[in-house]
C-alpha positions as CSV (number, residue, x, y, z in Angstrom):
1,M,68.6,109.5,104.4
2,R,69.2,112.7,106.4
3,F,65.8,114.1,105.2
4,L,64.0,111.0,106.4
5,H,65.8,111.1,109.7
6,E,64.7,114.7,110.3
7,V,61.1,113.9,109.2
8,S,60.9,111.0,111.6
9,I,62.0,113.2,114.6
10,K,59.5,115.8,113.7
11,L,56.7,113.3,113.4
12,A,57.6,111.7,116.7
13,L,57.6,115.1,118.5
14,L,54.3,116.0,117.0
15,T,52.8,112.7,118.1
16,V,54.0,113.2,121.7
17,I,52.6,116.8,121.7
18,F,49.3,115.4,120.4
19,I,49.0,112.8,123.1
20,I,49.8,115.3,125.8
21,L,47.2,117.8,124.5
22,L,44.6,115.0,124.2
23,C,45.2,113.9,127.7
24,L,44.8,117.4,129.0
25,V,41.6,118.0,127.1
26,S,40.1,114.8,128.4
27,V,41.0,115.5,132.0
28,V,39.6,119.1,131.9
29,D,36.5,118.0,130.1
30,F,35.9,115.1,132.5
31,F,36.4,116.9,135.8
32,L,35.1,120.4,135.0
33,S,32.0,119.4,133.3
34,Q,29.0,119.4,135.6
35,N,27.5,116.4,133.9
36,T,29.7,113.7,132.5
37,T,28.3,113.2,129.0
38,T,28.4,110.0,127.0
39,D,31.0,111.6,124.7
40,S,33.3,112.2,127.6
41,V,32.9,108.6,128.8
42,N,33.6,107.3,125.2
43,L,36.6,109.5,125.0
44,A,37.9,108.2,128.3
45,T,37.2,104.7,127.1
46,F,39.1,105.0,123.9
47,L,41.9,107.1,125.3
48,P,44.2,104.1,126.2
49,S,43.8,102.7,122.6
50,I,44.8,106.1,121.2
51,V,47.8,106.4,123.5
52,I,48.9,102.8,122.5
53,G,48.5,103.6,118.8
54,C,50.5,106.8,119.1
55,G,53.2,104.9,121.0
56,V,53.4,102.4,118.2
57,V,53.9,105.2,115.7
58,I,56.6,106.7,117.8
59,A,58.4,103.3,118.2
60,F,58.2,102.8,114.4
61,F,59.7,106.1,113.5
62,T,62.3,105.7,116.2
63,Y,63.3,102.3,114.8
64,T,63.4,103.6,111.3
65,S,65.5,106.5,112.2
66,A,68.0,104.3,114.1
67,E,68.3,102.0,111.2
68,E,69.0,104.9,108.8
69,R,71.7,106.2,111.2
70,R,73.3,102.7,111.3
71,A,73.2,102.5,107.5
72,E,74.9,105.9,107.2
73,D,77.5,104.8,109.8
74,R,78.2,101.6,107.8
75,K,78.5,103.5,104.5
76,R,80.8,106.1,106.1
77,H,83.0,103.4,107.6
78,Q,83.2,101.5,104.3
79,S,84.1,104.8,102.5
80,Q,86.8,105.4,105.1
81,V,88.4,102.0,104.5
82,I,88.3,102.4,100.7
83,F,89.7,106.0,101.0
84,N,92.6,104.9,103.2
85,E,93.5,102.0,100.8
86,A,93.3,104.2,97.7
87,K,95.3,107.1,99.3
88,H,97.9,104.6,100.5
89,G,98.2,103.2,97.0
90,L,98.8,106.7,95.5
91,S,101.4,107.4,98.1
92,Q,103.2,104.1,97.2
93,V,103.2,105.2,93.5
94,I,105.0,108.4,94.3
95,E,107.4,106.6,96.6
96,L,108.4,104.0,94.1
97,L,109.0,106.4,91.2
98,K,110.5,109.3,93.1
99,D,114.1,108.4,92.3
100,N,113.9,108.4,88.5
101,N,114.4,104.6,88.4
102,N,113.6,102.6,85.3
103,D,113.5,99.1,86.9
104,Y,111.0,97.0,85.0
105,V,109.8,95.3,88.2
106,T,109.1,98.6,90.0
107,W,107.2,99.9,87.0
108,S,105.1,96.7,86.8
109,Q,104.3,97.1,90.5
110,V,103.3,100.7,90.1
111,A,101.0,99.8,87.2
112,S,99.4,97.1,89.3
113,I,98.8,99.6,92.2
114,I,97.2,102.1,89.7
115,R,94.9,99.4,88.4
116,D,93.9,98.5,92.0
117,Y,93.3,102.2,92.7
118,D,91.1,102.6,89.7
119,F,89.1,99.6,90.9
120,L,88.7,101.0,94.4
121,K,87.7,104.4,93.0
122,Q,84.7,102.8,91.3
123,K,83.3,101.6,94.6
124,G,80.7,103.6,96.5
125,L,82.3,106.6,98.3
126,T,80.5,109.3,100.2
127,N,80.8,112.7,98.6
128,E,83.1,113.9,101.3
129,F,85.7,111.1,100.7
130,K,85.2,111.2,97.0
131,H,86.0,114.9,96.8
132,T,89.1,114.5,99.1
133,L,90.4,111.6,97.0
134,D,89.9,113.6,93.8
135,I,92.2,116.3,95.2
136,F,94.8,113.8,96.2
137,E,94.7,112.1,92.8
138,K,95.3,115.4,91.0
139,H,98.2,116.0,93.3
140,T,99.6,112.6,92.5
141,R,99.3,113.2,88.8
142,S,101.1,116.5,89.0
143,T,103.9,114.9,91.1
144,L,104.3,112.0,88.7
145,Q,104.4,114.4,85.7
146,K,107.3,116.2,87.4
147,L,109.1,112.9,88.4
148,L,108.8,111.5,84.9
149,T,110.3,114.5,83.1
150,V,113.8,116.0,83.1
151,P,114.8,119.6,83.6
152,V,116.7,121.1,80.6
153,H,120.1,122.2,81.7
154,N,118.9,123.0,85.3
155,S,116.2,125.4,84.0
156,S,112.5,125.5,84.7
157,I,111.8,123.9,81.3
158,R,111.1,120.2,81.5
159,K,111.1,117.6,78.7
160,S,110.2,114.0,78.3
161,L,112.4,111.2,79.3
162,P,114.3,109.8,76.3
163,P,112.7,106.7,74.8
164,T,115.8,104.6,75.6
165,F,115.0,105.2,79.3
166,F,112.2,102.6,79.1
167,Y,114.5,99.9,78.0
168,G,115.8,99.8,81.6
169,L,119.4,100.8,80.9
170,H,121.3,101.9,84.0
171,D,123.2,104.5,81.9
172,W,120.2,105.9,80.2
173,K,121.3,109.5,80.9
174,T,124.5,109.0,79.0
175,F,123.4,106.4,76.5
176,S,123.4,107.2,72.8
177,A,124.4,105.5,69.6
178,N,126.0,108.6,68.3
179,K,127.8,109.5,71.6
180,S,126.0,112.9,72.0
181,P,123.4,112.3,74.7
182,F,121.5,115.0,76.6
183,G,119.6,112.9,79.1
184,F,116.2,114.1,77.9
185,L,114.2,114.0,74.7
186,E,116.0,116.0,72.0
187,D,114.0,117.9,69.5
188,S,114.1,116.7,65.9
189,K,116.3,113.8,66.7
190,D,115.9,110.4,65.0
191,Y,116.0,107.8,67.8
192,T,115.9,104.8,65.6
193,E,119.6,103.8,66.1
194,D,119.5,104.5,69.8
195,L,116.4,102.4,70.2
196,H,117.8,99.5,68.1
197,L,120.9,99.4,70.2
198,A,119.1,99.8,73.5
199,A,116.7,96.9,72.6
200,T,119.6,94.5,71.9
201,I,121.4,95.5,75.1
202,A,118.2,95.3,77.3
203,T,117.1,91.9,76.1
204,G,120.6,90.3,76.4
205,H,122.3,88.1,73.8
206,S,120.8,84.7,73.5
207,S,123.0,81.8,72.4
208,T,119.9,80.3,70.7
209,A,119.4,81.5,67.1
210,F,115.9,82.6,66.1
211,H,114.1,79.9,64.3
212,G,110.4,80.5,64.8
213,E,107.5,81.2,67.1
214,Y,108.3,78.3,69.4
215,T,112.1,78.7,69.8
216,V,113.4,78.2,73.3
217,L,115.4,81.3,74.3
218,S,118.0,81.7,77.1
219,D,117.1,82.7,80.6
220,L,119.0,86.0,80.5
221,P,116.8,88.6,82.2
222,N,115.3,91.4,80.2
223,T,115.5,94.9,81.6
224,D,112.9,96.6,79.3
225,I,109.7,98.0,80.9
226,S,106.5,96.3,79.8
227,P,104.5,98.5,77.3
228,S,101.4,97.8,79.3
229,S,103.0,99.3,82.4
230,V,104.1,102.4,80.6
231,L,100.7,102.9,79.0
232,I,98.8,102.4,82.3
233,I,101.0,104.8,84.2
234,Y,101.0,107.5,81.6
235,S,97.3,107.1,81.0
236,F,96.7,107.7,84.7
237,I,98.9,110.9,84.5
238,A,97.0,112.1,81.5
239,G,93.6,111.3,83.0
240,I,92.7,108.7,80.3
241,D,90.4,105.8,81.1
242,F,92.3,102.5,80.7
243,S,89.8,100.2,82.3
244,N,89.0,97.1,80.3
245,K,91.0,98.2,77.3
246,S,93.6,96.2,75.4
247,I,97.1,97.6,75.1
248,E,96.6,98.0,71.3
249,K,93.4,99.9,71.8
250,L,94.8,102.1,74.5
251,F,97.9,102.9,72.3
252,T,95.6,103.8,69.4
253,E,93.8,106.3,71.7
254,W,97.2,107.7,72.6
255,N,98.0,108.3,68.9
256,S,94.7,110.0,68.2
257,N,94.5,112.2,71.3
258,R,96.3,115.5,70.9
259,D,96.5,116.1,74.6
260,I,98.5,112.9,75.1
261,R,100.8,113.6,72.2
262,M,102.2,116.6,74.0
263,P,106.0,116.7,74.4
264,L,106.0,115.4,77.9
265,Y,104.8,112.0,76.7
266,Q,106.8,111.7,73.5
267,G,109.6,109.6,74.9
268,A,107.1,106.9,76.1
269,I,105.2,107.0,72.8
270,L,108.4,106.4,70.8
271,Y,109.4,103.5,73.0
272,I,106.1,101.8,72.7
273,K,106.1,102.2,69.0
274,H,109.5,100.6,68.8
275,R,108.4,97.7,71.0
276,F,105.3,97.2,68.8
277,N,107.5,97.1,65.7
278,Y,110.6,95.3,66.8
279,K,111.7,92.5,69.1
280,A,115.4,91.9,70.0
281,I,116.5,88.3,69.6
282,D,120.0,86.8,69.7
283,G,121.7,90.2,69.3
284,G,119.5,91.0,66.4
285,L,116.2,92.7,65.8
286,Y,113.0,91.0,64.6
287,D,111.0,93.3,62.4
288,R,107.3,92.4,63.1
289,S,106.1,94.1,59.9
290,N,108.1,91.9,57.5
291,K,108.9,89.0,60.0
292,E,112.6,89.2,59.3
293,V,115.6,89.4,61.6
294,F,118.4,91.9,60.9
295,R,121.6,92.5,62.7
296,H,122.4,95.7,64.6
297,N,126.0,96.5,65.4
């Protein structure tokens, strides 16, 4: 677009110069010649037509150039609007998760904002705004990675949040089935008992026994974070494309991607595995693999 604009200006200037030179040549030839020849008369006759034609050319290129400038202005304005909305969304994400909260409503809201951001990013942006947004996105990922990890004993080393964090328990920092919590993902620890207990607490204790797929359960609110919210947020942090993918397919990619299986994401992975394998009902746990309910005390 800028190239065409520059060409139009050059052509218009050349046309104006050509008209001026043509007029000067005609005047000199007509008045300084001792005998006005037929060619001079013909030139003087056709000169108005030539001038009009050149004026049309100038008008055409001027109009084209103006239209191109307006198109560029519209595209820049559209990019500005998209950029502002996308940047505001990323700022909201940091603001909502800056306090280490595990509220399932907040995490659902954050996941929704990230999905909207991903949609906005796919729209046409000028290179200037696209480059700036990429920088801000990298900063947001880095900030989230720090917010969703825990320092080990106030050192510079950071570890993943424990998997029980994602069940939405308020006392996740001190929660443990064996009464020896550290508030972060512990190496070589089996979290099975912790996750079983957290699941039964997070989903409440229904007075309705489990009878089948269509059992009506109580209205006790759950506190566990949706696996889809966890996957979308952590996929965004890891730079993994989550558009138009089912939760199952996305989780399969998590398990097969070595970069995602790094220690900073292990707590989230253990939680989602537990959610995929078990469902807490009436104070017990429903094993999805063998479709049986067993009690957990």
